[in-house]
C-alpha positions, 0 to 999 in steps of 0.5 A: 850948412857945413858946420851942422852937428852930425849928432841925431841925424838920420843915416841918409843925412849922416852921409850928406853932412859928413861929406860937407865936413870932409870937404871943409877939412881939405886943403884944396879949395871947392866951388859948386855952381848951379846951371845959372852960375850961382853958388850952391856950395863954397867949402870953408878954406876957399871961403876964409881965403876970400873973406866971404861967409860961405852960407851968404855966398850961396845963391849969389853969381859966382863972378861976383865972388871970385874973380877971373872965374871961368865957371860960366865958360865951363857950363857954356862949353860942357868941357873940363878945364884942367890945371888952369892958371887963375889970378885971384886976389894977387895970387896965381892959383891952378885950378881945375873945372868940371861940368856936371851933368845929369841925363846928359845934360849940364845941370852945374860945375865944379871947381877946385883950386889944387895949387894956391900959388905957382911955388906950391906947383913948382915944388910938386913938379920938382919932385915929380921931375926927380922921380922921373929922371931917377926912373929914366936913369934906370930904364936906360941902364937896363936897355943898355944891358938888354938893348931890346926895349919892345916885345910882341905884347906891345904890339897893338892890333886885333885885325887879322892881318896883325894877327897872322903877322904876330903868329909869323914872328912867333914861329920864325923868332927861335931860329937864327935865320936872317929877316927882312922887315918891309913896310912903309915909314912909320908902321913899326919896323924896329918895334918888330926887330926888338920883338924878334930879338926878345923871342929869340934864343939870343934874348940874353945877348946884345941887340945892336941897331944901325941906321943905314941912312944916317951914316956917311959913306966914308965912315960906314965901314968903320961903324960897321966893322970897327977900326984898329988904333992909327988906322986913319987920322983922328982914330981913337987910341985903342980902336973902336969895335964895330957894330958886328963885334958889339952884336956878337952872340946877339942881333945886329938890326940894320935899319933901312938897308935899301940906303946902304952904299953899293961898296959897303954891300960887298963887304957886308955880304962877305961878313954874312957868308964867311961870319968873319969881320976885318976892322979897319986897319987890322991884319987879322979876321975875327969871327963873329956869331950874329943874327941879321934883321934888316928893314927897309921902306924902299922896293928892293926888287926895283933897286936890284933891277936898276942896279942900286942893290946887289941882288945876291945881298938881297937874297941873303938878307931876304931868307924869311920876309915879313911885311907889316900892313900899312895902317890904312889896310888895317883901319879897325885897329885905329880905335885900340891903337888911339887909346893905346897911344893917349894912355901912354902919353898920359902916363908920360905927362903924369896926366889923366888920360882923356877920352875920344869921342865917337865923332873923333874916332870915326874921323881918325878911321877915315883918314888915310894915313900915309905916315901910319902909326907915327902919324897917328901918334903925332896927331894925338899928341897935339890933340892931347895938349890942345884938347881937355879931358874928352877930345872932340873933332875940333881938337884934331889937326884941320887936315883930318877934319876936312872932307870925308874920303872914300872910307867914310861911312854913310851915316858917319858912325864908327862902325859904318866908317870901319865897314866902308874902310874894310870894303875900300881895302879889299877893292884896292887889294883886288884892283892891285892883284889883277883881280887875283883873289889868292894874290889879294888875300895874300896882300891883305895878310888874311886867309883866303876863306876869311877873304871869301867871307869878307867878299860876300859880306860886302857883296863884292864877289863879282869884283874879282876875275881869278882865283 
């Protein structure tokens, strides 16, 4: 079959014959089976290894020719199996298997052996890891110089609340005012801090970050303001600059500022007012030129009321507030975010990017996402490694496959799910705002006119009592 001459064939036959010769010329081994699991084609290199006649093998059950084959399982499940280990004639090989569909029906399957033994795979993997290590080295070197890795184009989201937030970021970034980024854990507060720096006039300066929740209280002052040689037992020879000194001419990002000890809040306030830093053990003040961006998921107003956060510091860092909406408040962004995160995972691991079924997408859109984008990323990473080329509902964690929430669409479709999610967000905003439409629209981060339009579309006009 594959050995027929190309001479004298009609043009349409030339293509088929050329294809068969091309498959025989491959170093990969190829087998094609019909819907009954019988061999329709076996390329010459695979047949040589199996010590069978490729023509005589046609029509025979694949399990009789290839030991440990999983082609029947692929026919039954309709799911591809990628980079699977298979023992054939004493050799551990790595194979791909794909279902063949016509009109939505599985009519056969194709399998390819891409590595003839694990040594070939290890050799290729070593080359890839060496290249990844080289790329990581240069990426880290760039990050060390620039500081900020992300920019506003890295933000994924086309919802109205995200567009309004991004527009506000572009307006305030060029200035020098302090910014307080607020939002639940996992919403992307650090990403926006990086983006503000990259869009500012300080973009060529350093971007230094400090997680206030991760520093022991006794080390906080030295970490933030630095120390002189001999300032305390164990102090580094020559001293050490603090985060403020390192951020001179650039941006200092104070993450989780709500967890900063009260004693340090007093000293931070003095630095923000005087623009001067005194290192631990030093006898002189050093001027610093730093823009401060702070972030928190905690209710600072409540902390101020309880005496756990200084009111004057709150006003100093809250010059320009930014609030990042929770993922459950912008469920229409979930599909785009999911595809973006899967693509990034695939690029990182050197694999083909899987697709999401409509049912799986609808399931993701129904979830409340208490952990926001970080939780979505973790869920997709688990599905990425457990699933195949197409992720179904069964590939998602069991907690997401449970009973549908109030946001579930009536017919279970993705569109109905998103519509129900938007209605739920409107009702919740109205409830939390005491029925005040203006406050509800502001809470959702959308224009009042757009808010009225959505109320009309969802027939919620009678739900609000104040404007």
